[in-house]
N, C-alpha and C positions, 0 to 999 in steps of 0.2 A: 322816356316819353314826357312831353311837356304837359303841364296842368290843363292847357286848353284842349289837348287831344286825349286826355285821360277818359273821357266819356265814350270814346269810339268802341264799337262792338268788336269782338275777336275777329281777326283776319282783315281788319281795315287799318291801313297804315298811311300816314301822310309822308310822302317821300321828300317833297321840298315845297317851299312856298316862295312867292315873289311879291312882297308887299307893294312894290312900286308899279306893278303891272297896270293898274287902271289909268295911270298917267300916260302910258305908252300906247294905249289902244285908240286908234283913230275914231273920231266922232262918226256915228252912223255905221260902224264896222259890223260885218257879219262874222260869225264864228264858223270856221271850216275845219273839220277833222279829216286829217290826211294820213294814210298809211303808205310808207315808203319801204318797199321790199327790194333788196339788193342781192343779186346772185353772187356766188363766190368771186372775190377779187374785183367786183364792179367798182369803177372809179366814181360813180355817181354823176350828178349833173356838173357841167362846167361852172366856173365861178359865176355867181349870180347874186341877186338880191331879192328880198320878198317885200310886198307892199305893206306889210304890217308885222307886228310882233308874233312870235310863235313860241309855244311852250310844249315840250314833248317828253317822250320816254322811250328808251331803247327796249324793245320787247324781246329781241333775239339777236345773238351774236355780238359783234363789235363794230363800231362805226368810228372811222378816223374823221374827226370833226375839227374844222378850222374856220374861225371867223376873223374878219379884219380887226386888228388891234389885240388879238389873243394868240398865244402859241397853239399849234396843233395839239390835240389830245385824243386819246382813245376812250370812247364811251362804251361801256359794256352793258349787257342786259341788266336792267334794273336801275340804270343811271338816267337822271333827268337832264334836259337841255333847254336852253333859252336862247332866242335870237331877238334882238330888238327890231329887226326889219328896217324899212326905210332905206337910208343911205349906206348902211353897213353891208359890206361884201361877204358873202358866204363862199369861202374858197374851196372847201372840201366837205363832203359828206359821203365818204367812200366806205365800202365794205372792207374792213381790216383783215378779214379772214379769207385765205386763198381757197379754202376747201369746204366752206359752209355758208349758207345764206344768212344775211343779217336783216333786221327790220326795226323800224321805229314808227311810232304813232305821234303825230303832233296836232295841236289845235292852233290854227292861225286866225288872227283877228285882222281883217282887211276890208277895205271899202268894197261893196258889191260890184261885181263885174270886172275887177282887177285880176290880172293873171296871177297864178300861184308863184311864179318866179319869172325874173327877167335876166337873161344872160348879159354879163358885163363884157364890153368890147376889149380887145387887146390894147387899144390906145388908152382906155381908162385904167386898165390894170397897170400899165406902165406909168401913168401919171400918179397913181396912188401907191406905188410899190413901197414907198417910205412908211406906209401905215401897216404893212404886213410884218408880223412878228415871226422871225425865224428861230428855230431851236439851235442852240450852240453845237 
């Protein structure tokens, strides 16, 4: 435990921090807390982007998570996640478990009235395929 967190009461734990977060939050943004529950094997939303950054935590199960410019990875209950939002494509947010529900909770910072997500067209996916990191 770092010295800055030594004063926390028992049972309180800092999972992760993101010092650069304030620079990524759009001016005038509102905070939205969103729970995503995925049934067994659910592929999640199609490739999309978010209007602002989000910071979250997997509360149950396993999520296959893939952002543009990063290789796909499996996040398990207890793992934190970050998306910068804006132009970055969120390719996958699927339930990695075929026989159990998975869930995550995120806080998104976005301009009021903007949609939670916007699906990316097939044409744009083709144009930006060079930005997608594939696993060997």
